[in-house]
VOBA-1610 file (N, C-alpha, C; in pm, whole numbers, padded with zeros to 5 digits, always signed):
BEGIN
Met+06293-01856+06111Met+06437-01825+06080Met+06456-01867+05938Ser+06517-01775+05861Ser+06547-01804+05716Ser+06672-01895+05700Leu+06679-01964+05598Leu+06789-02058+05580Leu+06895-01989+05498Pro+07025-02027+05519Pro+07136-01968+05441Pro+07139-02014+05295Val+07211-01938+05215Val+07224-01978+05077Val+07300-02110+05067Gly+07256-02201+04981Gly+07323-02327+04956Gly+07229-02442+04990Lys+07290-02561+05003Lys+07210-02679+05029Lys+07133-02667+05158Leu+07025-02744+05168Leu+06949-02747+05292Leu+07034-02808+05400Pro+07016-02766+05527Pro+07087-02838+05631Pro+07058-02983+05629Pro+07152-03069+05642Pro+07133-03216+05629Pro+07023-03275+05717Glu+07012-03221+05840Glu+06912-03275+05931Glu+06772-03243+05870Leu+06746-03128+05823Leu+06620-03085+05759Leu+06595-03174+05634Leu+06699-03191+05554Leu+06680-03270+05431Leu+06650-03413+05467Ala+06718-03470+05564Ala+06688-03609+05602Ala+06548-03624+05656Glu+06497-03521+05730Glu+06362-03529+05781Glu+06260-03530+05670Ile+06291-03451+05560Ile+06195-03438+05455Ile+06195-03561+05370Ile+06311-03609+05323Ile+06316-03723+05228Ile+06275-03856+05292Lys+06278-03868+05422Lys+06242-03996+05480Lys+06089-04026+05458His+06010-03927+05423His+05866-03941+05390His+05841-03956+05237Ala+05944-03961+05157Ala+05926-03964+05012Ala+05859-04094+04974Pro+05745-04087+04905Pro+05675-04209+04868Pro+05741-04284+04754Ile+05764-04410+04775Ile+05819-04501+04671Ile+05728-04618+04656His+05651-04633+04550His+05555-04736+04534His+05595-04842+04433Asp+05717-04827+04386Asp+05763-04923+04283Asp+05883-05001+04334Gly+05872-05131+04335Gly+05980-05220+04383Gly+06099-05218+04295Arg+06092-05163+04177Arg+06210-05151+04089Arg+06309-05042+04128Val+06264-04954+04225Val+06358-04851+04269Val+06462-04913+04365Leu+06586-04919+04320Leu+06693-04980+04400Leu+06759-04872+04489Val+06770-04753+04438Val+06825-04639+04518Val+06738-04520+04506Gly+06681-04475+04617Gly+06601-04354+04619Gly+06673-04243+04684Pro+06597-04139+04729Pro+06663-04020+04786Pro+06736-04055+04916Gly+06851-03994+04936Gly+06927-04015+05061Gly+07047-03917+05067Ile+07089-03888+05191Ile+07205-03801+05208Ile+07322-03868+05150Gly+07396-03807+05062Gly+07519-03860+05015Gly+07497-03956+04895Leu+07374-03982+04856Leu+07351-04065+04737Leu+07329-03977+04621Asp+07422-03980+04525Asp+07426-03887+04416Asp+07312-03907+04319Cys+07264-04027+04302Cys+07167-04063+04194Cys+07063-04154+04240Ala+06955-04158+04172Ala+06845-04261+04185Ala+06876-04372+04086Val+06847-04494+04123Val+06869-04607+04037Val+06739-04690+04031Val+06701-04727+03905Val+06580-04798+03884Val+06608-04920+03797Glu+06558-05035+03830Glu+06573-05156+03747Glu+06491-05147+03622His+06547-05179+03512His+06472-05162+03383His+06512-05281+03292Gly+06440-05389+03314Gly+06475-05510+03231Gly+06609-05564+03268Glu+06694-05587+03171Glu+06829-05635+03199Glu+06928-05528+03231Lys+06886-05399+03241Lys+06970-05289+03261Lys+06921-05212+03390Leu+07006-05125+03435Leu+06972-05026+03535Leu+06972-04890+03474Leu+06869-04808+03504Leu+06868-04671+03464Leu+06908-04584+03585Val+06992-04484+03565Val+07041-04400+03673Val+06997-04257+03642Tyr+06939-04191+03737Tyr+06880-04055+03717Tyr+06946-03955+03808Lys+06968-03830+03752Lys+07029-03727+03830Lys+06969-03592+03779Thr+06939-03501+03874Thr+06910-03365+03836Thr+06984-03268+03926Asp+07037-03165+03861Asp+07118-03064+03938Asp+07106-02931+03869Pro+07097-02823+03946Pro+07098-02687+03890Pro+07236-02624+03885Ile+07252-02521+03809Ile+07370-02440+03813Ile+07326-02303+03875Thr+07381-02274+03990Thr+07338-02153+04065Thr+07446-02058+04100Phe+07566-02103+04120Phe+07677-02017+04169Phe+07734-01927+04060Thr+07711-01965+03933Thr+07771-01894+03822Thr+07674-01878+03706Ala+07691-01768+03634Ala+07613-01749+03512Ala+07692-01764+03382Asp+07822-01797+03403Asp+07916-01805+03292Asp+07929-01956+03249Gln+07905-01979+03121Gln+07916-02116+03070Gln+07821-02212+03137Ile+07700-02167+03174Ile+07615-02252+03253Ile+07565-02374+03173Gly+07556-02367+03037Gly+07517-02479+02964Gly+07615-02589+02969Trp+07741-02557+02956Trp+07849-02651+02967Trp+07858-02717+03101Tyr+07849-02621+03207Tyr+07850-02665+03347Tyr+07744-02769+03370Ala+07619-02742+03329Ala+07504-02824+03364Ala+07525-02968+03317Val+07570-02984+03198Val+07595-03117+03143Val+07703-03193+03225Gln+07814-03122+03251Gln+07930-03183+03318Gln+07893-03220+03460Ile+07826-03136+03531Ile+07802-03164+03674Ile+07704-03280+03687Asn+07602-03288+03604Asn+07513-03403+03606Asn+07585-03530+03563Ala+07673-03522+03465Ala+07746-03636+03424Ala+07835-03689+03528Asn+07893-03600+03609Asn+07984-03643+03717Asn+07908-03735+03815Asp+07784-03693+03850Asp+07713-03779+03948Asp+07672-03913+03884Ile+07636-03914+03756Ile+07601-04039+03693Ile+07732-04129+03694Ala+07850-04067+03673Ala+07976-04143+03669Ala+08002-04210+03801Thr+07961-04152+03917Thr+07994-04205+04046Thr+07926-04337+04072Thr+07827-04371+03991Thr+07756-04504+03999Thr+07817-04612+03915Gly+07902-04572+03820Gly+07957-04662+03726Gly+07883-04664+03591Ala+07774-04580+03583Ala+07690-04579+03466Ala+07746-04484+03354Glu+07694-04508+03230Glu+07728-04423+03122Glu+07625-04313+03109Pro+07655-04183+03107Pro+07553-04083+03083Pro+07498-04093+02936Cys+07375-04082+02925Cys+07305-04105+02792Cys+07215-03998+02747Trp+07115-03955+02829Trp+07006-03868+02784Trp+06992-03750+02878Phe+06994-03629+02815Phe+06988-03504+02900Phe+06865-03427+02866Leu+06807-03366+02967Leu+06699-03273+02956Leu+06734-03145+03027Ala+06698-03028+02965Ala+06741-02900+03022Ala+06619-02814+03048Thr+06607-02757+03165Thr+06506-02660+03198Thr+06579-02529+03222Leu+06560-02431+03132Leu+06626-02302+03135Leu+06527-02194+03164Leu+06552-02126+03277Leu+06475-02010+03325Leu+06554-01886+03306Leu+06497-01786+03230Leu+06573-01668+03190Leu+06511-01542+03249Pro+06591-01441+03288Pro+06538-01320+03346Pro+06480-01227+03237Pro+06374-01150+03280Pro+06317-01053+03184Pro+06411-00937+03167Asp+06395-00863+03062Asp+06466-00734+03031Asp+06608-00759+02979Thr+06684-00862+03029Thr+06822-00879+02988Thr+06840-00996+02896Thr+06731-01080+02874Thr+06744-01199+02792Thr+06727-01159+02645Thr+06823-01197+02561Thr+06818-01171+02420Thr+06829-01305+02346Pro+06780-01305+02218Pro+06795-01431+02136Pro+06939-01483+02136Asp+07041-01386+02135Asp+07177-01436+02127Asp+07212-01502+02261Leu+07166-01459+02375Leu+07198-01527+02505Leu+07143-01664+02501Val+07020-01682+02451Val+06959-01817+02448Val+07037-01909+02362Arg+07081-01858+02246Arg+07160-01938+02153Arg+07295-01974+02216Gln+07359-01878+02285Gln+07487-01905+02350Gln+07474-02023+02447Ile+07372-02020+02537Ile+07358-02120+02634Ile+07333-02257+02572Phe+07250-02265+02472Phe+07224-02392+02406Phe+07351-02437+02326Asp+07422-02350+02268Asp+07549-02393+02211Asp+07642-02452+02310Gln+07646-02402+02435Gln+07726-02460+02546Gln+07674-02600+02574Ile+07543-02613+02586Ile+07483-02747+02615Ile+07522-02846+02502Tyr+07505-02803+02380Tyr+07533-02894+02269Tyr+07675-02937+02268Arg+07769-02843+02294Arg+07908-02876+02288Arg+07944-02978+02395Ala+07893-02957+02517Ala+07919-03051+02627Ala+07865-03190+02594Cys+07739-03192+02543Cys+07683-03321+02512Cys+07755-03391+02403Asp+07806-03315+02300Asp+07884-03378+02198Asp+08011-03439+02249Glu+08075-03365+02343Glu+08201-03415+02401Glu+08187-03544+02476Leu+08069-03567+02540Leu+08047-03681+02624Leu+07960-03785+02559Gly+07919-03760+02435Gly+07835-03859+02362Gly+07693-03868+02421Ile+07639-03755+02473Ile+07509-03752+02538Ile+07410-03696+02437Ser+07283-03751+02437Ser+07181-03692+02355Ser+07088-03600+02433Leu+07066-03477+02379Leu+06970-03392+02440Leu+06829-03429+02388Ile+06742-03465+02479Ile+06612-03524+02441Ile+06491-03440+02480Gly+06515-03326+02543Gly+06397-03243+02579Gly+06426-03145+02689Gly+06319-03087+02745Gly+06329-02994+02853Gly+06231-02885+02840His+06261-02762+02886His+06170-02652+02889His+06247-02521+02895Thr+06205-02420+02827Thr+06275-02290+02835Thr+06169-02181+02842Glu+06191-02085+02932Glu+06102-01969+02940Glu+06179-01849+03002Val+06121-01728+02973Val+06160-01608+03044Val+06059-01586+03154Thr+06105-01571+03275Thr+06013-01566+03395Thr+06054-01453+03486Phe+05963-01402+03564Phe+05987-01295+03652Phe+06068-01341+03779Gly+06122-01239+03851Gly+06189-01263+03976Gly+06335-01314+03964Leu+06392-01313+03843Leu+06526-01364+03825Leu+06618-01245+03784Asp+06743-01244+03826Asp+06837-01149+03780Asp+06950-01212+03695Arg+06943-01346+03676Arg+07041-01416+03594Arg+06976-01546+03549Pro+07030-01605+03447Pro+06975-01738+03401Pro+06997-01845+03505Ile+06897-01934+03518Ile+06913-02054+03596Ile+06887-02175+03507Leu+06979-02268+03509Leu+06965-02389+03430Leu+06966-02514+03514Val+06853-02594+03507Val+06843-02718+03578Val+06851-02833+03477Gly+06952-02920+03496Gly+06967-03034+03414Gly+06922-03162+03473Thr+06868-03249+03392Thr+06832-03387+03432Thr+06905-03481+03338Leu+06977-03572+03387Leu+07050-03668+03304Leu+07020-03809+03344Val+07000-03893+03243Val+06973-04034+03264Val+07090-04116+03207Gly+07136-04211+03294Gly+07246-04298+03250Gly+07195-04442+03248Glu+07278-04530+03192Glu+07242-04671+03178Glu+07366-04760+03217Met+07334-04876+03268Met+07448-04965+03304Met+07399-05107+03317Ala+07490-05201+03320Ala+07458-05341+03349Ala+07436-05355+03494Lys+07354-05453+03535Lys+07313-05466+03679Lys+07434-05494+03769Asp+07534-05562+03715Asp+07646-05598+03800Asp+07761-05493+03819Arg+07734-05372+03765Arg+07832-05270+03772Arg+07795-05157+03869Leu+07681-05164+03935Leu+07642-05054+04023Leu+07729-05029+04139Val+07771-04906+04158Val+07853-04863+04274Val+07777-04753+04353Thr+07766-04769+04483Thr+07712-04663+04567Thr+07792-04658+04696Pro+07782-04548+04769Pro+07856-04540+04897Pro+07815-04649+04996Arg+07705-04709+04975Arg+07661-04821+05064Arg+07757-04938+05058Gly+07848-04940+04961Gly+07944-05045+04948Gly+08073-05027+05031Leu+08085-04919+05102Leu+08206-04898+05183Leu+08217-04998+05296Arg+08340-05041+05323Arg+08366-05135+05424Arg+08482-05089+05511Pro+08487-05127+05645Pro+08601-05089+05728Pro+08733-05133+05664Gly+08831-05047+05665Gly+08966-05079+05610Gly+08976-05022+05470Asp+08869-04986+05402Asp+08877-04922+05273Asp+08961-04793+05279Arg+09034-04766+05173Arg+09111-04643+05165Arg+09029-04533+05092Leu+09042-04414+05131Leu+08976-04300+05067Leu+09075-04236+04975Leu+09041-04224+04848Leu+09128-04163+04743Leu+09061-04037+04688Leu+09143-03944+04641Leu+09093-03825+04584Leu+09166-03795+04457Thr+09099-03757+04347Thr+09167-03727+04222Thr+09175-03576+04207Lys+09280-03533+04135Lys+09305-03397+04092Lys+09342-03303+04207Gly+09257-03287+04301Gly+09279-03192+04404Gly+09152-03100+04419Val+09156-03012+04517Val+09045-02924+04544Val+09092-02778+04567Pro+09009-02676+04540Pro+08880-02688+04481Pro+08881-02641+04336Val+08883-02728+04245Val+08889-02695+04100Val+08776-02606+04056Glu+08648-02648+04089Glu+08536-02566+04043Glu+08534-02433+04107Ala+08561-02418+04236Ala+08564-02290+04303Ala+08667-02196+04239Thr+08781-02257+04202Thr+08886-02172+04135Thr+08837-02113+04009Ala+08769-02194+03927Ala+08710-02146+03801Ala+08603-02040+03819Ile+08516-02067+03914Ile+08401-01977+03939Ile+08451-01840+03981Ile+08541-01838+04078Ile+08595-01716+04132Ile+08671-01637+04022Ala+08757-01703+03947Ala+08828-01642+03845Ala+08740-01586+03733Arg+08632-01654+03705Arg+08540-01613+03604Arg+08437-01500+03651Asp+08382-01523+03765Asp+08270-01435+03811Asp+08312-01326+03911Leu+08426-01347+03981Leu+08472-01254+04080Leu+08618-01210+04058Ser+08654-01199+03932Ser+08794-01168+03900Ser+08839-01032+03956Glu+08748-00942+03968Glu+08785-00810+04017Glu+08837-00813+04158Arg+08792-00916+04237Arg+08840-00928+04372Arg+08980-00980+04379Leu+09035-01031+04269Leu+09167-01092+04271Leu+09275-00998+04223Val+09232-00880+04165Val+09329-00786+04113Val+09417-00736+04225Gly+09547-00744+04201Gly+09646-00706+04305Gly+09701-00819+04380Ala+09620-00928+04400Ala+09668-01045+04469Ala+09723-01147+04367Leu+09667-01146+04241Leu+09714-01239+04140Leu+09743-01158+04016Thr+09830-01213+03930Thr+09866-01150+03805Thr+09748-01178+03709Pro+09744-01098+03600Pro+09639-01128+03498Pro+09653-01266+03441Gln+09776-01315+03429Gln+09795-01442+03373Gln+09745-01551+03469Glu+09762-01534+03601Glu+09713-01631+03702Glu+09561-01633+03700Ile+09501-01515+03686Ile+09349-01506+03682Ile+09301-01579+03555Glu+09369-01565+03443Glu+09329-01633+03322Glu+09346-01787+03337Ser+09457-01829+03406Ser+09472-01973+03430Ser+09361-02020+03516Gly+09320-01947+03617Gly+09205-01986+03700Gly+09077-02004+03620Arg+09058-01915+03527Arg+08937-01926+03438Arg+08940-02059+03363Gln+09059-02094+03323Gln+09079-02218+03236Gln+09063-02342+03323Tyr+09061-02336+03454Tyr+09043-02454+03539Tyr+08913-02525+03508Leu+08821-02453+03446Leu+08695-02517+03401Leu+08723-02635+03308Tyr+08832-02622+03226Tyr+08865-02721+03129Tyr+08997-02791+03160Asp+09088-02729+03230Asp+09215-02784+03264Asp+09262-02742+03406Pro+09258-02827+03504Pro+09242-02974+03499Pro+09094-03017+03468Gly+08996-02926+03474Gly+08861-02959+03430Gly+08777-03005+03543Ile+08643-02982+03526Ile+08547-03020+03636Ile+08484-03152+03604Ser+08513-03214+03499Ser+08460-03351+03471Ser+08539-03463+03544Val+08467-03562+03599Val+08535-03675+03659Val+08489-03808+03596Leu+08431-03789+03476Leu+08388-03910+03405Leu+08502-04004+03374Lys+08615-03945+03320Lys+08734-04026+03292Lys+08797-04085+03420Asp+08797-04007+03528Asp+08854-04051+03652Asp+08775-04178+03703Ala+08636-04172+03695Ala+08556-04282+03747Ala+08573-04403+03656Gln+08569-04382+03527Gln+08576-04500+03432Gln+08713-04567+03445Thr+08824-04485+03459Thr+08953-04545+03474Thr+08968-04623+03600Ala+08913-04569+03712Ala+08924-04632+03837Ala+08846-04766+03835Met+08734-04773+03775Met+08653-04891+03769Met+08718-05004+03688Arg+08784-04965+03585Arg+08856-05060+03501Arg+08978-05115+03572Ala+09033-05037+03664Ala+09158-05076+03729Ala+09146-05169+03846Gly+09036-05152+03913Gly+09020-05230+04037Gly+08876-05220+04095Arg+08855-05289+04206Arg+08721-05288+04269Arg+08699-05162+04351Val+08599-05084+04312Val+08564-04964+04379Val+08449-04985+04473Ser+08462-04947+04598Ser+08357-04965+04698Ser+08243-04859+04688Gly+08290-04733+04660Gly+08191-04625+04646Gly+08260-04498+04594Met+08182-04416+04532Met+08236-04293+04475Met+08136-04175+04508His+08192-04049+04515His+08106-03937+04545His+08174-03816+04478Asp+08086-03724+04436Asp+08127-03602+04362Asp+08123-03485+04460Pro+08236-03429+04502Pro+08230-03314+04599Pro+08182-03189+04530Thr+08068-03142+04566Thr+08013-03020+04509Thr+08000-02913+04621Glu+07883-02861+04644Glu+07868-02758+04749Glu+07918-02806+04883Gly+07987-02718+04950Gly+08050-02760+05080Gly+08187-02827+05062Gly+08224-02854+04940Gly+08356-02903+04909Gly+08389-03043+04963Leu+08512-03067+04992Leu+08553-03207+05038Leu+08493-03227+05177Tyr+08489-03125+05262Tyr+08428-03144+05396Tyr+08292-03204+05381Ala+08201-03136+05305Ala+08064-03189+05291Ala+08061-03323+05235Ala+08148-03351+05128Ala+08153-03475+05064Ala+08188-03592+05155Ile+08276-03568+05248Ile+08316-03678+05343Ile+08199-03706+05439Trp+08138-03599+05491Trp+08020-03613+05574Trp+07905-03688+05504Glu+07883-03646+05379Glu+07774-03714+05301Glu+07803-03861+05277Met+07927-03893+05245Met+07967-04028+05222Met+07955-04113+05349Ala+07991-04050+05467Ala+07976-04117+05592Ala+07831-04154+05618His+07740-04059+05594His+07593-04087+05616His+07547-04191+05521Ala+07580-04179+05393Ala+07530-04276+05298Ala+07579-04417+05322Ser+07704-04430+05378Ser+07763-04564+05397Ser+07729-04616+05535Gly+07690-04529+05630Gly+07673-04571+05769Gly+07800-04605+05836Ser+07914-04541+05793Ser+08050-04568+05845Ser+08118-04439+05895Thr+08220-04462+05970Thr+08311-04355+06018Thr+08422-04328+05916Leu+08434-04211+05872Leu+08540-04175+05768Leu+08642-04083+05838Val+08768-04110+05807Val+08877-04032+05866Val+08967-03987+05757Ile+09009-03854+05760Ile+09100-03807+05657Ile+09216-03729+05725Asp+09325-03720+05649Asp+09436-03640+05689Asp+09434-03515+05599Pro+09394-03395+05645Pro+09381-03278+05562Pro+09516-03242+05495Ala+09628-03274+05557Ala+09753-03240+05500Ala+09782-03329+05375Ala+09710-03437+05360Ala+09729-03521+05243Ala+09644-03482+05123Val+09551-03388+05148Val+09462-03348+05038Val+09536-03249+04943Pro+09547-03285+04811Pro+09615-03198+04720Pro+09535-03072+04691Val+09603-02958+04703Val+09544-02830+04673Val+09639-02763+04569Pro+09597-02749+04445Pro+09688-02684+04347Pro+09731-02546+04398Glu+09853-02507+04368Glu+09907-02382+04415Glu+09820-02260+04378Leu+09771-02256+04248Leu+09685-02150+04211Leu+09557-02140+04295Ser+09501-02256+04316Ser+09376-02266+04396Ser+09406-02220+04543Arg+09519-02262+04593Arg+09555-02215+04730Arg+09571-02063+04735Lys+09634-02010+04631Lys+09663-01861+04628Lys+09530-01785+04622Ile+09432-01832+04537Ile+09302-01766+04524Ile+09227-01778+04654Cys+09228-01891+04716Cys+09152-01907+04836Cys+09209-01820+04949Lys+09339-01812+04950Lys+09408-01727+05056Lys+09369-01581+05037Ala+09366-01537+04907Ala+09337-01398+04875Ala+09197-01353+04925Leu+09104-01452+04919Leu+08967-01425+04956Leu+08931-01478+05093Gly+09022-01537+05165Gly+09006-01581+05300Gly+08906-01699+05311Ile+08916-01796+05219Ile+08825-01913+05223Ile+08903-02041+05240Asp+08843-02141+05297Asp+08906-02269+05318Asp+08891-02356+05195Pro+09004-02396+05127Pro+08994-02471+05000Pro+08919-02602+05017Leu+08924-02661+05139Leu+08854-02790+05158Leu+08703-02777+05179Gly+08654-02649+05193Gly+08511-02630+05215Gly+08445-02558+05095Ala+08516-02549+04982Ala+08463-02475+04864Ala+08429-02574+04758Ile+08323-02540+04679Ile+08269-02628+04578Ile+08378-02689+04495Ala+08375-02822+04481Ala+08496-02892+04436Ala+08476-02992+04324Ser+08376-02969+04235Ser+08371-03054+04119Ser+08498-03054+04045Gly+08534-03165+03991Gly+08664-03180+03928Gly+08755-03286+04004Ala+08717-03292+04132Ala+08780-03404+04213Ala+08684-03518+04228Leu+08732-03638+04231Leu+08645-03748+04256Leu+08691-03816+04388Leu+08605-03828+04478Leu+08624-03901+04605Leu+08576-04041+04589Leu+08670-04134+04621Leu+08633-04278+04607Leu+08696-04359+04714Ala+08634-04470+04738Ala+08683-04563+04838Ala+08707-04701+04771Ala+08811-04767+04818Ala+08843-04901+04762Ala+08921-04980+04869Pro+08916-05115+04860Pro+08998-05197+04948Pro+09148-05160+04929Leu+09230-05186+05031Leu+09369-05142+05021Leu+09440-05194+04903Glu+09426-05321+04871Glu+09502-05379+04757Glu+09449-05318+04622Gln+09322-05289+04622Gln+09259-05229+04499Gln+09299-05081+04486Ala+09308-05014+04597Ala+09339-04871+04590Ala+09472-04844+04524Glu+09570-04929+04554Glu+09702-04913+04490Glu+09697-04932+04340Lys+09616-05024+04298Lys+09598-05044+04150Lys+09528-04926+04085Ile+09434-04868+04155Ile+09360-04749+04103Ile+09448-04632+04087Val+09528-04598+04191Val+09627-04494+04186Val+09719-04513+04074Asp+09772-04633+04054Asp+09870-04662+03950Asp+09807-04649+03813Ala+09680-04679+03798Ala+09616-04667+03670Ala+09581-04522+03628Leu+09546-04444+03727Leu+09512-04302+03699Leu+09626-04219+03657Gly+09745-04247+03717Gly+09866-04166+03681Gly+09901-04160+03537Pro+09910-04272+03473Pro+09939-04266+03329Pro+09834-04197+03234Glu+09712-04180+03292Glu+09604-04106+03225Glu+09616-03960+03251Gly+09720-03915+03323Gly+09739-03773+03358Gly+09648-03727+03467Ile+09595-03815+03549Ile+09504-03780+03654Ile+09573-03811+03788Leu+09603-03704+03860Leu+09660-03722+03999Leu+09561-03789+04088Cys+09607-03889+04163Cys+09518-03955+04261Cys+09604-03992+04386Val+09554-03949+04499Val+09628-03973+04624Val+09534-04034+04732Glu+09596-04104+04831Glu+09521-04155+04940Glu+09514-04044+05048Ile+09387-04017+05091Ile+09375-03909+05190Ile+09314-03954+05322Gly+09277-04089+05333Gly+09212-04130+05460Gly+09168-04277+05450Trp+09077-04310+05540Trp+09030-04449+05544Trp+08889-04458+05607Val+08834-04580+05599Val+08696-04606+05654Val+08715-04694+05773Glu+08637-04660+05878Glu+08639-04740+06005Glu+08498-04787+06036Asp+08492-04897+06110Asp+08365-04952+06161Asp+08318-04851+06274Gly+08196-04798+06265Gly+08150-04706+06361Gly+08030-04627+06305Pro+07977-04528+06389Pro+07864-04449+06338Pro+07897-04361+06226Pro+07799-04309+06156Pro+07818-04220+06040Pro+07880-04086+06089Glu+08009-04080+06104Glu+08077-03962+06149Glu+08199-03933+06061Ala+08253-03814+06071Ala+08372-03778+05994Ala+08474-03711+06085Trp+08600-03754+06069Trp+08707-03709+06158Trp+08826-03669+06075Gln+08913-03586+06134Gln+09041-03546+06075Gln+09152-03582+06171Val+09262-03627+06119Val+09382-03659+06202Val+09497-03572+06154Ser+09561-03504+06244Ser+09673-03424+06212Ser+09777-03425+06327Asp+09894-03471+06289Asp+10008-03486+06393Asp+09961-03572+06508Gly+09882-03680+06473Gly+09841-03774+06576Gly+09720-03730+06654Ile+09672-03608+06626Ile+09554-03555+06704Ile+09430-03583+06621Arg+09327-03636+06680Arg+09202-03670+06615Arg+09095-03571+06656Leu+09038-03497+06558Leu+08940-03398+06585Leu+08818-03421+06491Pro+08697-03366+06523Pro+08585-03376+06431Pro+08620-03295+06301Leu+08579-03354+06192Leu+08598-03280+06057Leu+08492-03170+06054Pro+08526-03052+06015Pro+08435-02944+05996Pro+08312-02992+05913Arg+08198-02953+05953Arg+08072-02977+05872Arg+08009-02849+05826Pro+08037-02803+05712Pro+07992-02667+05665Pro+07848-02647+05661Glu+07796-02535+05712Glu+07661-02504+05692Glu+07629-02454+05552Arg+07728-02399+05488Arg+07719-02354+05349Arg+07850-02358+05284Asp+07855-02346+05151Asp+07980-02351+05081Asp+08060-02222+05113Glu+08188-02237+05109Glu+08277-02126+05144Glu+08260-02006+05043Ile+08227-02033+04915Ile+08213-01924+04821Ile+08075-01863+04823Ala+07978-01924+04896Ala+07842-01871+04897Ala+07841-01725+04945Arg+07921-01701+05055Arg+07919-01568+05112Arg+07979-01461+05022Leu+08061-01512+04927Leu+08121-01413+04831Leu+08020-01357+04736Phe+07908-01422+04721Phe+07802-01371+04631Phe+07694-01296+04708Glu+07705-01284+04833Glu+07600-01215+04911Glu+07614-01061+04891
//
């Protein structure tokens, strides 16, 4: 049986990575469901590693690749420092100008975040119909600043910044705009395209502000599968039961309109731009209060319970299992 487009099923991925060889005791965080980054002890510092591809869109992939990898580095509390890019290009349609455009996007994003591009690989290869960019980013931090979902504790509050799905809104408006004609005005479609930058898919400022404001138990970057997948992944990574109120999840009106036009669930669509984080009750209030003046919406959407790694939703007092998506909501739009 062939697998659907998107992330591997979590059961298959868990089966594979449990056999990953780790021969170095300096590895503090290795592969795991819901663990955004690897962490390695390096003298007085910790080095944090992340690699992620850009697959759902071919527009602005250089800028995307840097931002998406920086988001995951940010969820650990580290500063993103060094970027490597592997760019695979299709035959027949690749021109020197296309290569220059993609690298200009990478350079611009690196300059914005103070990241150094230190290497990678570029080639034109067969079997592709669009560029594929895989980024690897290394971050650095002090040993006492590390944050992972393993830090979640019963009673912690679950917070979400900006709303969902910022990234899906931008991708659809940029790559599938023809499907929105008639349902949205040209001005609304253009606004959706600009979601890439405003409210933006970066959560670096969100994470840094939250960590300055109070004690953060754990953070996660909702990507493929949207908020639903992120909650399940954080539950597995923390070994805890997570509960959310879907009605409390902010969905920008434009995002809601685009999702309705295409018949997709906004909570199950790729959602970079939102930061999911957990914090003790008294710290959560400080974090929400600190993010507001920075122009970053932050709301409480749920809580952490003592229990098995499960995810639940509560609506009107009724408790039901949280959907666990087999693939991202927008994946089928590209089939």
